[in-house]
C-alpha positions in Angstrom: -9.5 -33.5 8.2 -6.1 -32.9 6.5 -4.1 -35.9 5.6 -1.2 -36.9 7.8 1.8 -34.7 7.5 4.2 -37.2 6.0 1.8 -38.4 3.4 0.6 -35.0 2.4 4.1 -33.7 2.1 5.2 -36.4 -0.2 2.1 -36.5 -2.3 1.9 -32.8 -3.0 5.6 -32.1 -3.2 5.7 -34.3 -6.3 3.0 -32.4 -8.0 4.3 -29.0 -6.9 7.9 -29.3 -7.8 8.9 -25.9 -9.2 9.7 -25.7 -12.9 13.3 -25.1 -13.7 13.9 -21.5 -14.8 17.0 -19.9 -16.0 18.1 -17.4 -13.4 19.2 -14.0 -14.7 22.9 -13.2 -14.4 23.9 -11.4 -11.2 24.2 -7.7 -11.6 27.2 -5.6 -10.7 26.4 -3.2 -7.8 26.3 0.4 -8.9 28.8 2.9 -7.5 27.7 5.4 -4.9 27.2 8.4 -7.1 26.9 7.0 -10.6 26.6 3.8 -12.5 27.9 2.8 -15.9 25.7 4.1 -18.7 23.9 1.5 -20.7 22.9 1.6 -24.3 19.4 3.0 -23.9 16.6 1.8 -26.1 15.1 4.6 -28.2 12.6 6.7 -26.3 9.0 5.8 -27.3 6.6 8.7 -27.8 4.5 9.4 -24.7 1.0 8.1 -25.0 -1.9 7.8 -22.5 -1.8 4.5 -20.7 -3.6 3.0 -17.7 -2.1 0.2 -15.6 -4.1 -0.8 -12.6 -3.7 -3.7 -10.2 -6.4 -5.6 -12.2 -4.1 -5.5 -15.3 -2.6 -8.9 -15.7 0.4 -7.7 -17.6 2.2 -4.6 -18.9 0.0 -4.2 -22.0 2.5 -3.2 -24.6 6.2 -3.4 -25.6 6.2 0.4 -25.7 5.6 0.6 -22.0 8.4 -1.8 -21.3 10.7 0.4 -23.4 9.7 3.5 -21.5 10.2 1.8 -18.1 13.7 0.6 -19.1 14.7 4.1 -20.4 13.5 5.5 -17.1 15.4 2.8 -15.1 18.6 3.7 -16.8 18.1 7.4 -16.0 17.3 6.6 -12.4 20.4 4.5 -11.9 22.6 7.4 -13.0 21.4 9.5 -10.1 21.7 7.0 -7.3 23.8 7.7 -4.2 22.9 11.4 -3.7 22.4 13.0 -0.4 18.9 14.4 -0.1 17.5 16.9 2.4 14.4 17.2 4.4 12.3 20.1 3.2 10.8 22.5 5.8 9.0 25.7 4.7 10.3 25.2 1.2 13.9 25.1 2.3 16.3 22.1 2.2 17.5 21.0 5.6 20.5 18.9 6.3 21.6 17.5 9.6 24.8 16.0 11.0 23.1 12.6 11.3 22.1 10.6 8.3 20.9 7.1 7.2 21.4 5.2 4.1 18.7 3.9 1.8 19.8 0.7 0.2 17.9 -1.6 -2.2 16.5 -4.8 -0.9 17.4 -6.3 -4.3 21.1 -5.9 -3.6 22.2 -4.2 -0.4 25.4 -3.0 -2.2 23.2 -0.6 -4.2 23.1 2.7 -2.3 20.0 4.6 -3.5 20.5 7.7 -1.4 21.5 9.2 1.9 18.8 10.9 4.0 18.6 13.0 7.0 17.9 11.6 10.5 15.4 14.2 11.8 15.0 15.3 15.4 12.1 16.7 17.5 13.4 20.1 16.7 12.9 19.5 13.0 9.4 18.4 13.8 8.7 21.6 15.7 10.0 23.7 12.8 8.0 21.7 10.2 4.8 22.0 12.2 5.4 25.7 12.7 5.9 26.2 9.0 2.7 24.4 8.2 0.8 26.4 10.8 2.1 29.6 9.4 1.1 28.6 5.8 -2.4 27.4 6.8 -4.2 30.8 6.8 -3.2 31.4 3.2 -3.6 27.9 1.8 -6.8 27.2 3.8 -8.5 30.3 2.6 -7.5 29.9 -1.0 -10.7 29.3 -3.0 -11.3 25.6 -3.3 -11.4 25.9 -7.0 -7.8 27.1 -7.0 -6.7 24.2 -4.8 -8.4 21.8 -7.3 -6.4 23.3 -10.1 -3.2 22.8 -8.3 -4.0 19.3 -7.2 -5.0 18.3 -10.7 -1.6 19.6 -11.9 0.0 17.4 -9.3 -1.9 14.4 -10.6 -0.9 15.2 -14.1 2.8 15.5 -13.0 2.6 12.1 -11.3 1.3 10.6 -14.6 4.0 12.4 -16.6 6.7 11.1 -14.3 5.2 7.6 -13.8 8.0 5.6 -15.4 10.8 7.3 -13.5 9.0 7.0 -10.2 8.0 3.4 -10.9 11.6 2.5 -11.7 12.8 4.1 -8.5 10.1 2.3 -6.6 11.1 -1.1 -8.0 14.7 -0.4 -6.7 13.6 0.9 -3.3 10.7 -1.4 -2.5 11.3 -4.5 -4.6 8.1 -4.1 -6.6 7.8 -5.6 -10.1 7.1 -3.3 -13.1 3.3 -3.9 -13.1 2.8 -3.2 -9.4 5.2 -0.2 -9.4 3.4 1.5 -12.3 0.1 0.7 -10.7 1.1 2.3 -7.4 2.1 5.5 -9.3 -1.0 5.7 -11.4 -3.2 4.9 -8.4 -1.8 8.0 -6.7 -2.7 10.2 -9.6 -6.2 8.7 -9.7 -6.7 9.1 -6.0 -6.0 12.8 -6.3 -8.2 13.1 -9.4 -11.0 11.3 -7.7 -10.9 13.6 -4.7 -10.9 16.6 -7.0 -14.0 15.2 -8.7 -15.7 14.8 -5.3 -14.9 18.4 -4.4 -16.3 19.7 -7.6 -19.4 17.4 -7.5 -20.2 18.7 -4.1 -19.5 22.4 -5.0 -16.8 22.7 -2.4 -19.1 21.1 0.2 -21.1 24.3 0.6 -24.7 23.2 1.1 -27.8 25.4 1.4 -30.0 24.4 4.3 -33.7 24.9 5.2 -34.9 28.4 5.9 -37.1 29.4 8.9 -38.3 32.4 6.8 -37.3 34.2 3.6 -35.1 36.4 5.8 -33.1 33.4 7.1 -30.2 32.2 5.1 -28.6 29.0 6.3 -25.9 26.9 4.9 -23.5 24.1 5.9 -19.8 24.7 5.0 -17.0 22.2 5.4 -13.7 23.7 6.4 -10.2 22.4 6.9 -8.7 21.7 10.4 -5.2 23.1 10.1 -1.9 21.2 10.2 -2.3 17.5 9.2 0.3 14.8 9.8 0.7 12.0 7.3 2.8 9.0 8.1 3.0 6.5 5.3 4.2 2.8 5.0 6.9 1.3 2.8 4.7 -1.0 0.7 2.7 1.7 -1.3 5.2 4.6 -0.8 3.4 6.9 -3.3 -0.3 5.9 -3.1 -0.4 5.7 0.7 1.5 9.0 0.9 0.1 11.0 -2.0 -3.5 9.8 -1.5 -3.9 11.1 2.1 -1.6 14.1 1.6 -3.5 15.0 -1.6 -6.8 14.8 0.2 -5.5 16.8 3.2 -4.1 19.6 0.9 -7.2 19.7 -1.3 -9.4 20.1 1.7 -7.3 23.2 2.7 -5.1 21.7 5.4 -1.3 22.0 5.4 0.8 18.8 5.7 3.8 17.5 7.5 4.7 14.3 5.8 7.0 11.5 7.2 7.6 8.5 4.9 8.7 5.1 6.1 12.4 4.9 6.7 12.7 2.1 4.1 11.2 4.4 1.3 12.3 8.0 1.8 13.4 8.4 -1.9 9.9 7.9 -3.3 8.6 10.2 -0.6 11.0 12.9 -1.8 9.7 12.6 -5.3 6.2 13.3 -3.9 7.5 16.5 -2.4 8.9 17.5 -5.8 5.6 16.9 -7.4 3.6 19.0 -5.0 6.2 21.8 -5.2 6.2 21.8 -9.0 2.4 21.7 -9.1 2.3 25.0 -7.2 1.7 24.0 -3.6 3.4 26.9 -1.7 6.3 26.6 0.7 5.2 25.5 4.1 2.0 23.9 2.9 3.7 20.6 2.4 6.8 19.7 4.5 8.9 16.6 4.1 10.7 15.1 7.1 12.6 11.9 7.5 13.8 9.8 10.5 12.8 7.2 12.9 9.4 6.7 14.5 10.7 7.5 18.0 12.6 10.6 17.0 10.3 12.0 14.4 7.1 10.0 14.3 6.1 10.3 17.9 6.9 14.0 18.3 4.8 14.6 15.1 1.6 12.9 16.1 1.8 14.2 19.7 2.5 17.8 18.7 -0.1 20.1 20.1 -0.4 22.1 16.9 -1.1 19.1 14.7 -4.9 19.1 14.2 -5.3 15.8 12.4 -3.4 12.6 11.7 -3.4 9.9 9.0 -1.3 6.8 9.7 -1.0 3.8 7.5 0.8 0.8 9.0 0.6 -2.0 11.5 -2.2 -2.4 14.0 0.2 -2.2 16.9 1.7 1.1 15.9 -1.7 2.5 14.9 -3.3 1.7 18.2 -0.3 3.1 20.0 -0.8 6.4 18.2 -4.5 6.3 18.9 -3.9 5.8 22.7 -1.0 8.3 23.0 -2.9 11.1 21.2 -6.0 10.5 23.3 -4.1 10.7 26.5 -2.1 13.8 25.5 -4.6 16.1 23.8 -6.9 18.7 25.4 -9.6 18.0 22.8 -10.4 15.3 20.3 -8.6 15.1 17.0 -9.5 13.3 13.8 -7.2 10.3 13.5 -7.5 8.2 10.3 -5.8 4.9 11.0 -5.5 2.4 8.1 -4.0 -0.7 9.6 -3.5 -4.4 8.9 -5.5 -7.3 7.6 -5.7 -11.1 7.8 -7.7 -11.6 4.7 -9.7 -14.7 3.9 -10.7 -16.3 0.6 -13.6 -18.8 0.6 -13.8 -21.2 -2.3 -17.2 -22.9 -2.8 -17.7 -26.3 -4.4 -19.5 -24.3 -7.1 -16.5 -22.2 -7.9 -14.6 -21.7 -11.2 -11.4 -23.2 -9.9 -9.2 -21.7 -12.6 -10.3 -18.3 -11.7 -10.0 -19.0 -8.0 -6.5 -20.3 -8.3 -5.3 -17.3 -10.4 -6.9 -14.8 -8.1 -5.5 -16.5 -5.0 -2.0 -16.7 -6.4 -1.9 -13.0 -7.4 -3.3 -11.8 -4.0 -1.2 -14.1 -1.9 2.1 -13.4 -3.5 1.8 -10.0 -5.2 4.4 -7.6 -3.7 5.8 -10.6 -1.8 2.6 -10.7 0.4 3.6 -7.4 1.9 0.1 -5.9 1.5 -2.5 -5.4 4.2 -4.9 -6.8 1.7 -2.9 -10.0 0.9 -4.8 -13.3 0.7 -3.3 -15.0 3.7 -6.0 -17.6 4.5 -7.8 -19.8 1.9 -10.8 -21.8 3.0 -11.8 -24.4 0.4 -14.7 -26.8 0.5 -13.5 -30.4 0.7 -15.1 -31.7 -2.6 -12.9 -29.3 -4.6 -9.8 -29.1 -2.4 -7.5 -31.4 -4.4 -8.5 -29.9 -7.8 -8.0 -26.3 -6.5 -4.7 -27.1 -4.9 -3.3 -28.7 -8.0 -4.1 -25.6 -10.0 -3.0 -23.2 -7.3 0.4 -25.0 -6.7 1.0 -25.2 -10.4 0.6 -21.4 -10.8 2.8 -20.8 -7.7 5.5 -23.0 -9.1 5.6 -20.8 -12.2 6.4 -17.6 -10.3 9.7 -16.1 -11.3 11.7 -14.7 -8.4 14.5 -12.1 -8.9 15.3 -8.5 -9.6 11.9 -7.0 -10.1 13.2 -4.4 -12.6 13.5 -7.3 -15.0 10.4 -7.7 -17.1 9.5 -11.3 -16.4 10.0 -11.3 -12.7 6.9 -11.4 -10.6 8.3 -11.8 -7.0 11.0 -9.5 -5.8 12.7 -9.3 -2.4 11.0 -8.6 1.0 11.7 -5.1 2.2 14.5 -5.5 4.7 16.5 -7.8 7.0 13.9 -7.8 9.7 11.2 -9.1 7.3 13.7 -11.7 6.0 14.5 -13.0 9.5 10.8 -12.9 10.4 10.0 -15.2 7.5 12.5 -17.7 8.8 11.0 -17.6 12.3 7.5 -18.1 11.0 8.7 -21.0 8.9 10.1 -22.8 12.0 6.6 -22.6 13.5 4.8 -23.6 10.3 7.0 -26.6 9.6 6.4 -27.7 13.2 2.6 -27.3 13.2 1.6 -27.7 9.6 2.6 -29.1 6.2 4.7 -27.0 3.8 3.2 -27.8 0.4 5.4 -25.3 -1.5 8.3 -23.0 -0.8 9.4 -22.1 2.7 13.0 -21.3 2.0 15.2 -18.2 1.8 17.3 -17.9 -1.4 21.0 -17.1 -1.0 22.8 -18.3 -4.1 23.9 -16.2 -7.2 21.8 -13.1 -7.8 20.0 -13.7 -4.5 23.1 -13.5 -2.3 23.0 -9.8 -1.5 19.2 -9.3 -1.3 16.3 -10.4 0.9 14.7 -13.1 -1.3 12.3 -15.8 -0.1 10.1 -18.3 -1.8 6.3 -18.0 -2.1 5.0 -20.4 0.5 1.8 -22.5 0.8 1.1 -24.2 4.1 -1.6 -26.8 4.9 -2.7 -28.7 8.0 -2.7 -25.9 10.6 -5.5 -26.3 13.2 -8.2 -23.7 12.3 -7.6 -21.8 15.6 -3.8 -21.7 15.1 -2.3 -18.2 16.0 -0.7 -17.8 12.6 -4.2 -18.0 11.0 -5.1 -14.9 13.0 -1.8 -12.9 13.0 -0.8 -10.7 10.1 2.5 -12.1 8.8 3.0 -9.6 5.9 5.1 -12.1 3.9 4.5 -14.3 0.9 2.9 -17.0 3.0 -0.6 -18.3 2.6 -2.4 -21.1 4.5 -4.9 -23.6 3.2 -7.8 -24.8 5.4 -10.2 -27.5 4.2 -13.8 -27.0 5.4 -16.9 -29.2 5.1 -19.3 -26.3 4.6 -19.5 -22.6 3.7 -20.9 -21.8 7.2 -17.8 -23.4 8.7 -15.6 -21.3 6.4 -17.4 -18.1 7.3 -17.1 -18.8 11.0 -13.3 -19.1 10.6 -13.1 -16.2 8.2 -14.7 -13.8 10.7 -12.9 -15.2 13.8 -10.1 -12.6 13.7 -9.6 -9.1 14.9 -9.1 -7.7 11.4 -11.7 -6.9 8.7 -10.0 -5.4 5.7 -10.6 -7.4 2.6 -12.2 -10.8 1.7 -12.7 -12.9 -1.5 -15.3 -15.5 -2.5 -15.6 -17.8 -5.5 -18.9 -19.3 -6.4 -21.2 -19.5 -9.5 -24.3 -19.7 -7.3 -26.1 -16.4 -6.9 -27.6 -17.4 -3.5 -24.1 -18.2 -2.2 -22.8 -14.9 -3.4 -25.5 -12.9 -1.6 -24.9 -15.1 1.5 -21.2 -14.1 1.4 -22.0 -10.4 1.2 -24.5 -10.7 4.1 -22.2 -12.5 6.5 -18.6 -11.4 5.8 -17.0 -8.9 8.2 -14.8 -6.9 5.9 -14.7 -3.5 4.3 -13.6 -4.5 0.8 -15.1 -7.6 -0.7 -14.7 -9.3 -4.1 -16.4 -12.2 -5.8 -15.0 -14.3 -8.6 -12.1 -11.9 -9.3 -9.3 -13.5 -11.2 -7.1 -10.4 -11.1 -6.9 -10.7 -7.3 -9.0 -12.5 -4.8 -8.5 -9.9 -2.1 -6.4 -7.2 -3.6 -6.6 -4.6 -6.3 -8.9 -1.8 -5.2 -8.9 1.3 -7.5 -10.0 4.9 -6.8 -13.6 5.5 -7.8 -14.2 1.8 -8.3 -13.6 0.1 -5.0 -13.3 2.2 -1.8 -10.5 0.7 0.3 -10.9 0.7 4.0 -11.4 -1.8 6.8 -13.6 -2.8 9.7 -12.7 -3.8 13.2 -8.9 -3.6 13.8 -8.2 -2.7 10.2 -9.3 0.9 10.3 -10.6 3.6 12.6 -13.2 5.4 10.5 -15.0 2.8 8.3 -14.6 5.1 5.2 -12.4 3.9 2.5 -9.8 5.8 0.5 -10.7 6.3 -3.1 -14.4 6.3 -2.1 -17.1 9.0 -1.8 -16.8 9.5 1.9 -13.0 9.8 2.3 -12.2 13.4 1.5 -14.8 14.8 4.0 -12.8 13.2 6.8 -10.2 16.1 6.3 -12.9 18.7 6.8 -15.1 19.9 9.6 -18.5 21.4 9.4 -19.6 24.9 10.2 -23.2 26.0 10.2 -23.6 29.5 8.9 -26.8 31.6 9.5 -27.4 35.1 8.3 -30.7 37.0 9.0 -31.8 40.0 6.9 
């Protein structure tokens, strides 16, 4: 059982006292339209690079230089008013909303249109009109266009990543990873289309005169609604798959990240996707999102976000449609890590730290529960808390910052409400505070937080918090850990640390999750990459059981037609 609260707090707090770090000077807020020009470092020659979520650092000084040059360029364009795009035409409305940076809310990134149901109708009509041409284009031509889109994403990676850091609060590594993941998702789906010859398969013949084949064909208009946390990968991945399959798309980004969403529109436009085949609309879920998913001419839907919203869409569509529609829901997670007494604790501590606190814990794959066997609990905690104490918090555009702000005021206030409960029912071993001084005064900054002592059936060990909070639970056996790990509604990702081959197989045989990792230092529960780890969940984490970036994802955007010709 955990030690008494007062004793544990005093004992661990002494070990886990954060190391003093020099805080960067507060930045002056940029003006609405332009910011002061900085002396830019010389542009480095463009070279191929690959940054994934498994990369532990930006691998070269050259890439830092390219990021900083791009950041200066992006800052010069902030404050513009940007339209929706319907049928290739910009659309402005008399109602707008501001997109401000969570790093400093004085920084106005852009002004965006507050769409209406009428805008949704027009966007769906444009997509429907474009479908006969785009859907009948030879699949080989669509592959060429989508490969151009992937190449454009890679070419613009630094500019988009810099914007993403400002809009989401992602550090350099994670922002560059998000961008390059998007390109690799599209490339992987193109590979799958080519490997399957456009999904045209010969079938058995009753006789030499019978010619039978199976052909996969697009559905029609596809709605894509993306979240804030991966504003390019979770928009470009499903949109790219839908377009490649021959569907046309109406895309609505999260209201916290419309700017990166607009960059995705520009990429598809410049790659050669015709007007109407990809439409970009912005606005609230009630005024734009609901009318989009419930529109009778929308043939399929991909939604990535919370379980509550995803299931609401699922139920509303089922109640409103005359016939079934494909609905790809990619929802939340409450992801466990199990640490065996036979684990490499250095590797486990690093993997847990990265997965618990990367992107401020705002990942559906974040490591939010850590079950550690009692014989190694103290040794693991010492290493884990030491790594956590070294995390630098601040403006994520700065090269040494790991933890940026949470996305908005609602998340900031939710952190404070959760901490009231966690202090009451558990022991805060590290963190737990909001940061309000100096450079933190105008942003949504909170500390990475480690909590111990919650009862194993505590509600916050089952509820997705989507914040940089992780909870430690000490167990006496792996069976006990597995029982707790599976006793939640979610089943997205899970991690395990052990050097015992039998324990590793036991983990795979018993864990209820769609994405599983063993002994991964780069991330205990996070870091899937297209073509390497398909990413999708079981139970309440997903509706189809087929992960993005895997061999069965693209075919969800296609329906089968059996074709028979008799001589």
